[in-house]
C-alpha positions as CSV (number, residue, x, y, z in Angstrom):
1,X,-59.3,-56.6,87.0
2,X,-56.8,-59.4,86.7
3,X,-57.9,-62.4,84.8
4,X,-56.0,-65.2,86.5
5,X,-57.6,-68.0,84.2
6,X,-56.5,-66.4,80.9
7,X,-53.4,-64.6,82.2
8,X,-51.8,-67.1,84.7
9,X,-49.9,-65.8,87.6
10,X,-49.6,-61.9,87.8
11,X,-46.1,-60.4,87.0
12,X,-44.8,-58.4,89.9
13,X,-42.1,-55.7,89.7
14,X,-40.4,-54.7,92.9
15,X,-39.2,-51.1,92.3
16,X,-37.6,-49.7,95.3
17,X,-33.9,-49.8,96.3
18,X,-32.3,-53.2,96.9
19,X,-31.1,-52.0,100.4
20,X,-34.7,-52.2,101.7
21,X,-35.3,-55.8,100.9
22,X,-33.9,-57.2,104.3
23,X,-35.8,-54.4,106.1
24,X,-39.2,-55.0,104.3
25,X,-39.2,-58.9,103.7
26,X,-38.5,-61.8,105.7
27,X,-37.7,-65.2,104.1
28,X,-41.3,-66.4,104.3
29,X,-42.7,-63.4,102.7
30,X,-40.3,-63.4,99.8
31,X,-41.1,-67.1,99.4
32,X,-44.8,-66.6,99.3
33,X,-44.5,-63.7,96.8
34,X,-42.4,-65.8,94.6
35,X,-44.9,-68.6,94.8
36,X,-48.0,-66.7,93.8
37,X,-46.4,-64.4,91.2
38,X,-43.6,-64.1,88.6
39,X,-41.1,-61.6,89.8
40,X,-40.0,-59.5,86.8
41,X,-37.6,-57.1,88.6
42,X,-36.4,-57.0,92.0
43,X,-35.2,-53.5,93.0
44,X,-32.6,-51.2,92.0
45,X,-29.0,-50.2,93.3
46,X,-29.2,-46.5,92.5
47,X,-32.0,-44.3,91.4
48,X,-33.0,-45.1,88.0
49,X,-33.9,-42.8,85.1
50,X,-37.4,-42.8,83.6
51,X,-36.2,-44.9,80.8
52,X,-34.9,-47.4,83.3
53,X,-38.1,-47.3,85.3
54,X,-40.2,-47.8,82.1
55,X,-38.0,-51.0,81.5
56,X,-38.6,-52.2,85.0
57,X,-42.5,-51.9,84.8
58,X,-42.9,-53.1,81.2
59,X,-45.1,-56.3,81.4
60,X,-45.9,-56.0,85.3
61,X,-49.4,-56.3,86.4
62,X,-48.3,-55.1,89.9
63,X,-45.6,-52.8,91.1
64,X,-44.2,-52.6,94.7
65,X,-42.8,-49.2,95.5
66,X,-41.4,-47.9,98.6
67,X,-39.0,-45.1,99.9
68,X,-36.7,-44.0,97.2
69,X,-39.1,-45.0,94.3
70,X,-39.2,-42.2,91.6
71,X,-42.5,-40.8,90.5
72,X,-44.5,-43.1,88.3
73,X,-44.9,-40.3,85.6
74,X,-46.6,-40.4,82.4
75,X,-43.2,-41.2,80.5
76,X,-42.6,-44.0,83.0
77,X,-46.2,-45.3,82.5
78,X,-46.1,-45.3,78.6
79,X,-44.6,-48.7,78.4
80,X,-46.5,-50.1,81.5
81,X,-49.7,-51.2,79.6
82,X,-50.4,-54.2,81.7
83,X,-49.8,-52.2,85.2
84,X,-53.0,-52.5,87.2
85,X,-51.9,-52.0,90.8
86,X,-49.2,-50.3,92.7
87,X,-48.7,-51.3,96.3
88,X,-46.7,-48.8,98.2
89,X,-44.7,-50.4,100.9
90,X,-44.3,-47.1,102.8
91,X,-46.1,-44.3,104.0
92,X,-47.4,-41.2,101.8
93,X,-48.0,-41.9,98.3
94,X,-47.4,-38.6,97.2
95,X,-43.8,-39.0,96.2
96,X,-44.7,-41.6,93.6
97,X,-48.0,-40.9,92.1
98,X,-48.8,-38.9,89.2
99,X,-52.0,-37.7,87.3
100,X,-51.1,-40.1,84.7
101,X,-51.2,-42.9,87.1
102,X,-54.8,-42.4,88.2
103,X,-55.8,-41.3,84.6
104,X,-54.8,-44.8,83.4
105,X,-57.2,-46.4,86.1
106,X,-54.2,-47.9,87.9
107,X,-55.1,-48.6,91.5
108,X,-53.0,-47.4,94.5
109,X,-52.7,-48.8,97.8
110,X,-50.6,-47.5,100.9
111,X,-48.8,-49.1,103.7
112,X,-49.8,-45.7,105.9
113,X,-52.3,-48.1,107.7
114,X,-49.6,-50.4,108.6
115,X,-47.3,-47.7,109.8
116,X,-50.0,-46.1,111.7
117,X,-50.6,-49.0,113.7
118,X,-47.1,-48.5,115.1
119,X,-47.4,-44.9,115.5
120,X,-50.8,-45.4,117.5
121,X,-49.0,-47.9,119.7
122,X,-46.1,-45.7,120.4
123,X,-48.3,-42.9,121.0
124,X,-50.2,-44.7,123.6
125,X,-47.0,-45.7,125.3
126,X,-46.0,-42.2,125.7
127,X,-49.2,-41.2,127.4
128,X,-48.9,-43.7,130.0
129,X,-45.1,-42.8,130.6
130,X,-46.1,-39.0,130.5
131,X,-48.9,-39.7,133.1
132,X,-46.7,-41.6,135.2
133,X,-43.9,-38.8,134.8
134,X,-41.4,-41.6,134.2
135,X,-38.9,-39.3,132.6
136,X,-39.3,-36.8,135.5
137,X,-39.0,-39.4,138.1
138,X,-35.8,-40.8,136.4
139,X,-34.1,-37.3,136.9
140,X,-35.5,-36.9,140.3
141,X,-34.4,-40.3,141.5
142,X,-31.0,-39.6,140.0
143,X,-30.7,-36.6,142.2
144,X,-31.5,-38.9,145.2
145,X,-35.3,-38.2,145.6
146,X,-37.6,-40.8,146.3
147,X,-41.1,-40.8,148.1
148,X,-41.7,-37.1,147.5
149,X,-40.9,-37.5,143.8
150,X,-43.7,-39.9,143.5
151,X,-46.0,-37.0,143.9
152,X,-45.9,-36.3,140.2
153,X,-47.0,-39.7,139.0
154,X,-50.7,-40.2,138.0
155,X,-52.5,-43.3,136.8
156,X,-53.6,-43.5,133.2
157,X,-57.3,-43.3,134.1
158,X,-60.1,-40.6,135.0
159,X,-58.5,-38.1,132.6
160,X,-59.5,-36.8,129.1
161,X,-57.5,-37.4,126.1
162,X,-57.7,-35.3,122.9
163,X,-57.0,-36.8,119.5
164,X,-56.3,-34.4,116.7
165,X,-57.0,-36.1,113.5
166,X,-58.8,-39.3,112.9
167,X,-56.9,-41.1,110.0
168,X,-55.6,-44.3,110.2
169,X,-53.3,-43.6,113.4
170,X,-56.0,-41.6,115.3
171,X,-58.6,-44.4,114.5
172,X,-56.3,-47.2,115.9
173,X,-55.1,-45.0,118.8
174,X,-59.0,-44.5,119.7
175,X,-59.5,-48.1,119.7
176,X,-56.6,-48.7,121.9
177,X,-57.8,-45.9,124.2
178,X,-61.1,-48.0,124.8
179,X,-59.4,-50.3,127.0
180,X,-58.6,-47.6,129.6
181,X,-61.0,-45.6,131.8
182,X,-60.5,-42.3,130.0
183,X,-62.9,-39.8,128.2
184,X,-61.6,-39.6,124.3
185,X,-62.2,-36.4,122.5
186,X,-61.5,-36.2,118.7
187,X,-61.2,-33.3,116.3
188,X,-61.2,-33.9,112.5
189,X,-63.2,-31.8,110.1
190,X,-63.9,-34.7,107.9
191,X,-65.3,-37.0,110.9
192,X,-69.0,-37.2,111.6
193,X,-70.3,-37.1,115.1
194,X,-71.7,-40.7,114.4
195,X,-68.7,-42.2,113.3
196,X,-66.7,-40.6,116.2
197,X,-69.4,-42.1,118.5
198,X,-68.9,-45.6,116.9
199,X,-65.1,-45.5,117.5
200,X,-65.8,-44.7,121.1
201,X,-65.0,-40.9,121.1
202,X,-66.9,-37.6,121.2
203,X,-66.3,-35.1,118.4
204,X,-65.6,-31.6,119.4
205,X,-63.9,-28.3,117.8
206,X,-60.3,-28.0,118.3
207,X,-60.5,-25.1,120.9
208,X,-62.9,-27.1,123.0
209,X,-60.8,-30.3,122.7
210,X,-57.5,-28.3,123.9
211,X,-59.4,-26.6,126.9
212,X,-60.8,-29.9,128.1
213,X,-57.8,-32.3,127.6
214,X,-55.3,-33.5,130.1
215,X,-53.4,-35.1,127.0
216,X,-53.5,-33.7,123.4
217,X,-52.2,-35.9,120.8
218,X,-51.4,-34.8,117.2
219,X,-52.4,-37.0,114.3
220,X,-53.3,-34.6,111.5
221,X,-51.6,-34.6,108.1
222,X,-49.1,-32.1,107.0
223,X,-51.0,-29.9,104.5
224,X,-51.4,-26.2,104.2
225,X,-54.4,-26.0,106.3
226,X,-52.7,-27.8,109.4
227,X,-49.4,-25.8,109.4
228,X,-48.9,-24.1,112.7
229,X,-52.3,-25.3,113.8
230,X,-50.6,-25.4,117.3
231,X,-49.5,-21.9,118.0
232,X,-49.4,-19.2,120.6
233,X,-53.1,-18.9,120.6
234,X,-54.0,-22.6,120.6
235,X,-51.2,-23.6,123.1
236,X,-52.7,-21.2,125.7
237,X,-55.8,-22.9,125.7
238,X,-54.2,-26.2,127.0
239,X,-54.7,-26.5,130.8
240,X,-51.9,-26.0,133.1
241,X,-50.0,-29.4,133.6
242,X,-51.3,-30.5,130.2
243,X,-49.2,-32.8,128.0
244,X,-48.7,-32.3,124.1
245,X,-47.7,-35.4,122.0
246,X,-46.7,-35.0,118.4
247,X,-45.9,-38.2,116.6
248,X,-47.6,-36.7,113.2
249,X,-45.5,-34.1,111.5
250,X,-43.4,-31.2,112.9
251,X,-45.1,-28.6,110.7
252,X,-48.0,-29.1,112.8
253,X,-46.4,-26.9,115.5
254,X,-45.0,-23.5,115.6
255,X,-41.7,-24.6,117.6
256,X,-40.8,-21.1,118.8
257,X,-44.4,-20.6,120.6
258,X,-44.1,-24.1,122.1
259,X,-40.5,-23.6,123.3
260,X,-41.9,-20.6,125.3
261,X,-44.9,-22.4,126.7
262,X,-42.7,-25.3,127.8
263,X,-40.1,-22.6,129.3
264,X,-42.9,-21.4,131.5
265,X,-43.2,-24.8,133.1
266,X,-47.0,-24.7,132.4
267,X,-47.1,-27.7,129.9
268,X,-44.8,-30.7,129.0
269,X,-44.2,-31.9,125.4
270,X,-43.3,-35.4,123.9
271,X,-42.2,-35.0,120.4
272,X,-41.1,-37.6,117.8
273,X,-41.1,-35.3,115.0
274,X,-39.7,-31.7,114.3
275,X,-39.8,-29.1,111.5
276,X,-37.0,-29.7,110.1
277,X,-35.7,-33.2,110.8
278,X,-33.5,-33.6,112.6
279,X,-33.4,-30.4,114.6
280,X,-30.2,-28.3,114.8
281,X,-27.7,-29.4,117.4
282,X,-28.3,-26.6,119.6
283,X,-32.0,-26.8,119.1
284,X,-33.8,-26.1,122.6
285,X,-35.9,-29.2,122.1
286,X,-32.8,-31.4,122.7
287,X,-32.1,-30.2,126.1
288,X,-35.1,-28.3,127.4
289,X,-36.5,-29.7,130.7
290,X,-40.2,-30.5,129.8
291,X,-39.6,-31.9,126.5
292,X,-39.0,-35.5,125.6
293,X,-37.5,-35.7,122.0
294,X,-37.3,-39.0,120.0
295,X,-35.9,-39.3,116.5
296,X,-39.0,-40.1,114.4
297,X,-39.4,-43.6,115.6
298,X,-43.0,-43.8,116.5
299,X,-44.0,-45.6,113.1
300,X,-41.9,-48.6,111.5
301,X,-38.6,-48.9,113.4
302,X,-36.3,-51.6,112.5
303,X,-38.4,-55.1,113.0
304,X,-41.6,-53.3,112.4
305,X,-40.9,-52.7,108.7
306,X,-41.5,-56.3,108.2
307,X,-45.2,-55.5,108.6
308,X,-45.0,-53.8,105.3
309,X,-43.6,-56.7,103.4
310,X,-46.5,-58.9,104.7
311,X,-49.0,-56.0,103.8
312,X,-47.6,-56.2,100.2
313,X,-48.0,-59.9,100.0
314,X,-51.8,-59.6,101.4
315,X,-52.5,-57.1,98.5
316,X,-51.0,-59.2,95.9
317,X,-53.1,-62.2,97.2
318,X,-56.3,-60.0,97.1
319,X,-55.4,-59.0,93.5
320,X,-55.2,-62.5,92.5
321,X,-58.4,-63.3,94.1
322,X,-60.2,-60.4,92.5
323,X,-60.9,-58.6,95.9
324,X,-60.4,-55.0,96.4
325,X,-57.3,-53.5,98.0
326,X,-57.0,-53.3,101.8
327,X,-55.8,-49.7,101.9
328,X,-56.5,-48.0,98.5
329,X,-55.8,-44.3,97.9
330,X,-58.1,-42.5,95.5
331,X,-57.0,-39.4,93.6
332,X,-59.6,-37.2,95.3
333,X,-58.0,-38.1,98.7
334,X,-54.7,-36.7,98.0
335,X,-55.3,-33.0,99.2
336,X,-56.1,-34.1,102.7
337,X,-53.9,-37.1,103.4
338,X,-50.1,-37.0,104.6
């Protein structure tokens, strides 16, 4: 716990690459961070050694990390005796955490929920454009079709939407779907039926969700248990004319199996992620009719990254006021999060 009365303002060390500064922080955010804390270190030009990281963190109460920050190992933390909070202004904390970090009682908070809002909002947009068949109609009208092409377009209502995974993204997406006249199914082994109901969804098993949904949207983490959870068997359960959306991780899908299903014309796919990224220049996803491929932009893209800077500021202010972090990640959560 930070004692402001005896310690004064907290010392904050920003330990991520300097090139991220204009992406993460606007002028107002940086001014506010400087007003409520003492900035000890402000980024680095190239990946620092463990010794350099230890020096950057020495005396700091709070560390702001992000993409490009090295792991906060036991060696790094040996001199960070004052460190109480790590604010990860990015998504997964797995690249930066270590057993030593949690063993020292240092709290960790992640910007995954902040990024998740953008992912959920993008997914909703894809659902609506998929229902309206915007991309198919674009190709049809370019060929000269008009009235007859409109027969493939449907309003985003009176359909069933299946949400696979109910973490930050899935929860926000379900809340957004509450504004529409759609039935929402959710599959998540860690979610109770009661909690699903409070969110506005019906919990069911994966196979049932795939059979019943007009649109299936993937939001599960990339862990061993979810690798290729969408495969030949599970794809076959999706109804004819169904739509599969993946804004989570490419590893959730067996790509060869999906290619065969899309080539058959039975389903369509909207993919923001692949495995690996980017896909090969001649990968079928790039040109296959029935696939809309975007380059991993569902989360924080350009101006959206400023949300992460504002989140970091909010966590610092809560730390000063003795309030718990907004988005804490506990050690026991690591095996089942992205």
